[in-house]
C-alpha positions as CSV (number, residue, x, y, z in Angstrom):
1,M,105.6,106.9,127.1
2,E,103.5,106.7,130.5
3,P,102.7,103.3,131.7
4,R,98.4,104.6,130.7
5,L,99.3,105.4,127.4
6,Q,101.4,102.2,126.4
7,H,98.2,100.3,127.2
8,R,96.1,102.5,124.6
9,Y,98.6,102.1,122.2
10,A,98.4,98.2,122.3
11,V,94.7,98.2,122.7
12,L,94.5,100.4,119.2
13,V,97.0,98.4,117.6
14,Q,94.8,95.2,118.6
15,Q,91.9,97.1,117.0
16,H,93.9,97.7,114.1
17,V,94.5,94.2,113.6
18,H,91.9,93.4,110.6
19,A,90.7,94.6,107.3
20,A,88.2,96.9,106.9
21,G,85.7,97.8,104.6
22,K,85.6,101.5,103.0
23,L,81.9,101.9,105.4
24,T,83.8,100.1,108.1
25,P,87.2,102.6,108.4
26,G,87.3,102.9,111.9
27,P,89.2,100.9,114.9
28,S,87.2,97.8,115.3
29,A,85.9,98.5,119.0
30,P,86.7,95.4,121.5
31,A,84.0,92.7,122.0
32,E,83.3,93.6,125.6
33,T,84.1,97.2,125.3
34,C,80.8,99.2,126.6
35,S,80.3,100.7,123.8
36,A,81.6,101.4,120.7
37,F,80.9,105.7,121.2
38,A,83.7,104.6,124.1
39,A,86.2,103.1,121.9
40,T,86.1,105.8,119.4
41,Q,86.7,108.6,122.3
42,A,89.5,106.5,123.8
43,A,91.2,106.1,120.4
44,W,90.6,110.2,120.2
45,R,92.3,111.3,122.8
46,F,95.1,109.1,122.1
47,L,95.5,110.3,118.4
48,H,95.3,114.0,119.7
49,N,97.2,113.9,122.4
50,E,100.4,115.7,122.0
51,S,102.5,113.6,124.2
52,V,102.3,110.7,121.6
53,T,104.9,112.3,119.2
54,L,106.2,110.4,116.2
55,P,109.4,109.6,117.3
56,R,108.1,107.3,120.2
57,L,105.7,105.7,118.4
58,I,108.3,104.9,115.7
59,E,110.2,103.1,118.4
60,P,108.2,100.0,118.5
61,L,108.3,99.2,115.0
62,Q,112.3,100.3,115.2
63,Q,112.7,97.3,118.0
64,V,111.0,95.3,115.6
65,A,113.9,95.7,113.3
66,R,116.6,95.4,115.5
67,Q,115.4,91.9,116.8
68,W,114.9,90.8,113.3
69,R,119.0,91.6,112.9
70,Q,119.5,89.4,115.8
71,F,118.7,86.1,113.9
72,A,119.4,87.4,110.2
73,S,122.8,87.9,109.3
74,G,122.5,88.6,105.5
75,W,121.6,91.8,103.7
76,A,119.0,94.6,105.3
77,L,116.7,96.0,102.5
78,V,115.7,99.8,102.9
79,V,113.3,100.6,100.5
80,H,112.3,103.9,100.1
81,D,109.1,104.8,98.3
82,W,106.1,107.9,98.5
83,S,102.5,107.8,98.2
84,V,100.2,109.9,97.7
85,L,96.6,109.3,100.4
86,S,93.7,111.3,98.6
87,Y,90.8,112.8,100.3
88,P,89.4,114.7,97.5
89,T,86.1,115.2,99.6
90,H,87.0,115.3,103.2
91,R,86.8,119.5,103.2
92,S,86.8,119.2,107.0
93,K,91.1,118.6,106.5
94,A,91.9,122.2,106.4
95,D,95.2,120.9,106.0
96,R,95.1,119.2,103.3
97,V,97.4,120.1,100.0
98,Q,97.1,119.7,96.4
99,L,99.3,117.1,95.0
100,G,99.1,117.0,91.1
101,S,95.5,117.9,89.2
102,E,93.1,120.3,90.5
103,H,91.0,117.6,92.0
104,S,94.1,116.0,93.9
105,W,93.7,116.4,97.5
106,G,95.2,115.0,100.4
107,Y,98.9,114.2,102.1
108,D,102.1,112.9,100.8
109,L,103.4,109.6,102.3
110,G,107.2,108.8,102.7
111,T,107.7,106.1,104.0
112,M,111.3,103.6,104.6
113,L,110.2,99.6,104.9
114,L,112.8,96.9,106.0
115,V,113.1,94.4,104.1
116,D,114.7,90.8,104.4
117,G,117.9,90.4,101.9
118,D,117.4,86.6,102.1
119,T,113.8,86.0,101.9
120,G,112.2,89.4,100.2
121,A,109.6,89.5,103.2
122,P,109.1,93.0,104.7
123,V,109.9,93.2,108.4
124,A,108.5,96.7,110.0
125,P,108.4,100.2,108.3
126,L,111.9,102.4,110.2
127,A,110.2,105.7,109.3
128,M,107.0,107.9,107.9
129,S,106.2,111.0,106.9
130,L,103.4,113.2,106.1
131,R,103.8,116.3,104.2
132,A,100.5,118.7,104.8
133,A,100.0,122.1,103.8
134,Q,101.7,123.9,106.3
135,S,104.1,120.9,108.3
136,V,105.4,118.4,107.7
137,C,104.7,115.3,110.3
138,S,107.8,113.1,110.4
139,T,109.7,110.3,112.6
140,Q,112.7,111.7,112.0
141,T,114.3,114.6,114.3
142,P,114.4,117.1,112.5
143,A,111.5,116.8,110.2
144,P,112.0,117.2,106.4
145,A,111.7,120.8,105.3
146,L,108.2,121.6,104.1
147,D,109.2,122.4,100.8
148,A,112.0,120.0,100.3
149,P,112.0,117.8,97.0
150,H,111.6,114.0,98.4
151,L,115.3,113.5,97.6
152,D,116.6,115.6,100.4
153,A,115.4,113.8,102.9
154,I,117.0,110.6,101.6
155,G,120.4,111.7,103.6
156,P,119.8,112.0,106.7
157,A,117.5,109.2,107.0
158,M,120.2,106.8,105.4
159,H,122.0,108.2,108.8
160,E,119.1,107.4,111.1
161,V,119.2,104.3,109.7
162,A,122.7,103.5,110.8
163,R,122.2,105.0,114.3
164,L,119.4,101.8,114.6
165,G,122.1,99.0,114.8
166,L,121.5,97.0,111.8
167,G,125.0,96.6,110.6
168,E,127.0,97.8,107.7
169,R,125.1,95.3,105.3
170,V,122.5,97.3,104.8
171,V,121.5,98.7,101.1
172,H,119.0,101.5,100.2
173,V,116.1,100.1,97.4
174,I,115.2,103.3,95.5
175,D,112.7,103.9,92.0
176,E,113.7,106.1,89.4
177,E,113.0,109.1,90.8
178,A,116.5,108.9,93.1
179,D,118.6,108.8,89.8
180,A,120.3,112.1,90.4
181,L,124.1,112.4,90.3
182,A,124.5,114.6,92.9
183,Y,122.5,112.6,95.3
184,Y,124.8,109.7,94.2
185,R,128.1,111.6,95.0
186,Q,126.8,112.4,98.5
187,W,125.3,109.2,99.8
188,H,128.3,107.1,98.3
189,A,131.2,109.8,100.1
190,D,128.6,109.4,103.0
191,R,129.3,105.7,102.8
192,H,126.1,104.4,102.2
193,Y,125.0,101.4,100.2
194,F,122.5,101.9,96.9
195,L,120.8,100.7,94.5
196,V,118.6,103.1,91.9
197,R,117.0,102.2,89.0
198,A,118.0,104.9,86.7
199,D,116.8,106.2,83.1
200,G,117.7,104.7,80.2
201,R,118.8,108.4,78.5
202,R,121.2,108.7,81.4
203,K,124.9,109.3,79.7
204,V,127.8,107.5,81.3
205,R,131.4,106.7,79.9
206,W,132.4,102.9,79.4
207,Q,135.4,101.8,78.3
208,G,136.6,105.6,77.2
209,V,133.2,106.1,75.6
210,E,130.0,108.4,76.3
211,V,127.2,106.3,75.7
212,A,123.7,105.8,76.9
213,L,122.3,103.3,79.3
214,A,119.7,102.2,76.9
215,E,122.2,101.9,74.0
216,L,124.5,100.4,76.7
217,G,122.3,97.8,77.4
218,Q,121.6,97.0,74.1
219,R,125.2,96.2,73.2
220,L,126.0,94.2,76.5
221,Q,122.7,91.8,74.9
222,A,124.4,91.9,71.5
223,Q,127.5,91.2,73.0
224,G,125.9,88.3,74.9
225,H,126.6,89.3,78.4
226,G,123.1,88.8,79.3
227,E,122.7,85.8,81.7
228,R,119.4,83.6,82.3
229,S,118.9,84.4,86.2
230,R,115.3,83.4,87.2
231,E,111.7,82.8,86.6
232,V,109.6,85.8,87.9
233,T,106.0,87.0,87.4
234,Y,105.4,90.0,85.1
235,R,101.9,91.7,85.0
236,R,100.9,87.8,86.2
237,Q,102.3,86.2,83.2
238,Q,105.3,84.1,83.3
239,A,108.4,85.4,82.6
240,I,112.1,84.7,82.1
241,Q,114.6,87.5,83.8
242,H,118.6,87.6,82.1
243,V,121.0,90.0,83.8
244,A,124.2,91.5,82.5
245,E,126.5,93.6,84.5
246,T,129.4,96.1,83.7
247,T,131.1,99.3,85.6
248,V,130.7,102.6,84.5
249,V,131.5,106.4,85.3
250,L,129.5,108.9,85.8
251,D,132.1,112.0,85.3
252,R,129.0,114.6,84.4
253,P,128.4,118.0,86.3
254,A,125.4,117.2,88.3
255,W,121.9,119.5,88.2
256,R,120.1,120.7,91.6
257,H,116.5,121.7,90.3
258,R,114.8,124.1,92.8
259,R,111.7,126.0,92.9
260,R,111.7,129.2,94.1
261,G,107.9,130.2,94.6
262,S,106.6,129.6,91.0
263,Q,110.4,130.1,89.7
264,R,112.5,127.2,88.7
265,I,116.1,127.4,89.1
266,N,118.4,124.9,87.6
267,Q,122.1,124.5,89.2
268,R,125.0,123.1,87.7
269,V,127.0,121.1,90.5
270,P,130.7,119.9,89.8
271,G,131.6,116.5,91.1
272,K,134.8,114.3,91.4
273,P,134.1,110.9,88.9
274,I,132.2,108.5,90.3
275,A,132.7,104.1,89.4
276,L,129.6,102.3,90.0
277,R,128.0,98.8,89.2
278,L,125.4,99.0,86.2
279,I,123.3,95.7,86.3
280,V,121.2,95.4,83.1
281,S,117.9,93.7,84.1
282,R,115.9,92.4,80.9
283,V,112.5,90.4,81.6
284,C,111.3,88.3,78.3
285,D,108.0,86.7,77.8
286,A,107.9,83.1,76.8
287,S,108.3,84.0,73.0
288,G,111.7,85.8,74.0
289,T,110.2,89.4,73.4
290,T,111.8,91.8,75.8
291,V,109.0,93.6,77.9
292,A,110.7,95.5,80.3
293,V,114.6,96.5,81.4
294,W,115.5,98.0,84.4
295,Y,118.9,99.7,84.2
296,L,120.3,99.7,87.8
297,L,123.3,101.7,89.0
298,T,124.8,100.2,92.8
299,N,127.8,100.7,94.6
300,V,127.2,97.2,96.6
301,P,130.3,95.7,96.7
302,S,131.4,92.6,94.2
303,E,130.0,89.6,96.8
304,V,127.0,90.8,96.1
305,T,125.9,88.9,92.6
306,A,124.1,90.7,89.9
307,A,121.0,88.2,89.7
308,T,121.3,88.9,93.8
309,A,120.5,93.1,93.3
310,A,118.3,92.2,90.4
311,L,116.5,90.3,92.8
312,W,116.8,92.7,95.1
313,Y,115.4,95.6,92.7
314,Y,112.4,93.5,92.3
315,W,111.5,92.8,95.8
316,R,111.4,96.6,96.0
317,W,107.6,96.0,95.6
318,R,107.2,95.1,98.6
319,I,106.7,98.6,99.7
320,E,103.8,98.9,96.9
321,S,102.2,95.9,98.8
322,F,102.6,97.8,102.2
323,F,100.7,100.9,100.6
324,K,97.9,98.8,99.3
325,L,97.6,97.1,102.7
326,L,97.2,100.6,104.2
327,K,95.0,101.4,101.8
328,E,92.0,99.3,100.1
329,A,93.5,95.5,101.1
330,G,93.8,96.6,104.6
331,Q,93.5,99.6,106.7
332,Q,91.5,102.0,104.5
333,V,93.2,104.8,105.3
334,E,91.8,106.8,102.8
335,Q,88.3,106.8,104.3
336,W,89.6,107.5,107.8
337,Q,87.7,110.4,109.7
338,Q,90.3,112.1,111.5
339,E,90.7,116.0,110.2
340,T,94.7,116.6,111.0
341,A,97.6,115.2,109.0
342,A,99.3,114.9,113.0
343,A,96.2,112.4,113.9
344,I,96.4,110.7,110.6
345,A,100.4,110.1,111.3
346,R,99.9,108.8,114.9
347,R,97.2,106.3,113.4
348,L,99.7,105.2,110.1
349,L,102.1,103.8,112.9
350,V,99.5,102.2,114.9
351,A,98.5,100.6,111.8
352,A,101.6,100.0,110.8
353,M,102.8,97.9,113.6
354,A,99.6,95.9,112.8
355,C,100.5,95.2,109.9
356,V,104.2,94.1,111.2
357,L,102.4,91.1,113.6
358,V,101.3,90.0,110.4
359,W,104.6,90.0,108.4
360,K,106.1,88.0,111.9
361,L,103.5,85.4,111.2
362,E,103.9,85.3,107.5
363,R,107.8,84.5,107.8
364,A,107.3,81.8,110.7
365,T,108.2,78.7,109.0
366,A,107.7,76.2,112.0
367,V,104.6,73.5,111.6
368,E,102.3,75.0,114.3
369,D,102.7,78.3,113.0
370,V,101.8,76.8,109.3
371,R,99.0,75.5,110.8
372,F,97.7,78.7,112.7
373,R,98.2,80.7,109.4
374,E,95.7,78.0,107.9
375,F,93.5,78.1,110.8
376,L,93.6,81.9,110.7
377,V,92.6,81.7,106.8
378,R,89.6,79.8,107.7
379,L,88.3,82.2,109.9
380,S,88.7,85.3,107.3
381,G,86.6,83.2,105.2
382,R,88.4,84.4,102.4
383,Q,89.3,82.0,99.1
384,M,92.8,81.9,98.2
385,K,93.9,81.8,94.3
386,R,95.3,78.5,93.5
387,G,98.6,78.0,95.0
388,K,98.0,80.7,97.4
389,R,98.1,79.3,100.8
390,H,97.6,82.4,102.5
391,T,97.6,86.7,102.1
392,A,98.2,89.4,105.0
393,P,94.3,90.9,104.3
394,A,93.1,87.4,105.2
395,L,95.5,86.9,108.2
396,L,94.4,90.4,109.2
397,A,90.9,89.6,108.8
398,G,91.0,86.1,110.3
399,L,93.3,87.3,113.5
400,Y,90.6,90.0,114.5
401,V,88.3,87.3,114.9
402,Y,90.5,85.0,116.2
403,L,91.4,88.2,119.4
404,T,87.8,88.6,119.6
405,M,87.0,85.1,120.1
406,L,89.6,85.0,122.8
407,E,87.9,88.2,124.8
408,V,84.3,86.4,124.5
409,L,86.0,83.5,126.4
410,E,87.5,85.5,128.9
411,H,83.6,86.7,129.6
412,H,81.3,84.1,128.8
413,S,81.3,80.5,129.4
414,V,81.7,77.6,126.5
415,A,78.2,76.3,127.8
416,E,76.5,80.1,127.8
417,L,77.8,80.6,124.0
418,Q,76.5,76.9,123.1
419,G,73.1,78.0,124.8
420,M,73.0,81.1,122.5
421,R,73.0,79.2,119.4
422,K,69.2,79.5,119.9
423,H,68.9,82.3,118.6
424,V,70.5,81.8,115.3
425,R,68.0,78.9,113.7
426,L,69.8,77.9,111.1
427,K,67.4,74.6,110.3
428,D,64.4,77.8,109.6
429,L,67.0,77.7,106.2
430,D,66.2,74.5,105.1
431,T,63.0,74.2,102.6
432,G,63.6,70.6,101.9
């Protein structure tokens, strides 16, 4: 982008370093801006500038990923997921699409989030797309087809990640929606590593016998294959994770489901047998009762232990936390007033960079970084749960106060600021 737009981008990122409320979902005006209206107008011009393309706006985020890789030699997790941005009453958004129920209107947000495979810390979004009524606004070129299922976009997205220079130690982590044999075969043939949660009803061949994954998991447990892996938190309660592993073969024909207008087309797709690692992750409460079971299919090499792969899937929830940070916990995206998917998509990428700045603060381990985080939490005014030193929303809120302080100090002396205390007569509140 030209220097003027680069400067405006930097200003907008700073304005999104905040934890917004429902009544204040717009960018925060800098302390010394001549007026809030001027800041709003500048943001509007940037978000509606056709030369500000989504592939250009994703480049700073992808550069963060490359910088991370320079210092991280372990595995990179690329988490894929989708989330609905709901605007049921925003009738001015004429390009909304109906998503589910009669009253569910908005946009379909797809995201790839880079997560550190050693620590589980989020690093940066690598791609984002927003499906509207007539088009898909995407950082990918070409953009996914408007009527394409979510899974059709994963293959091209994997190829795009491979071109980012993150190395070969990259594994794509996807929820149960991606449990589809035709895609397993395609991704494996293209030499992409994946880790997908499978449906317990899926039939596989194990030791020459066809069996459902749920039944196979029970057999492995009965044979004593489940090993205690680690303590985890499940629904805010302490629990124990047990992990078992075996090799299975998927040799059935696959099915592709498509829609042609209102008609559903089921296509049978034969293919070669594919051998995958099955990792059964069983979570038990304090009494030993099973409260959750994940059936994970993966083609990652054996150097990655079953316990590590199970932990990677547990870290898939980092993308859910990212969606929450974009929504009610930070940016209040579902209250934004932009009237087109294109403008919202541009602003999402700006807001994502603000989140990346906070994640970088969270990952820092130096003593001065720890002290700075504590300082930001104090500035935020947020109360932390017992044992919790900081949260991303608290750091967002504190960082905005800190940046505002710096801006004020550039225009006012300390003596001037102290002189302004006369307007805040706290002693008048003393009723003693």
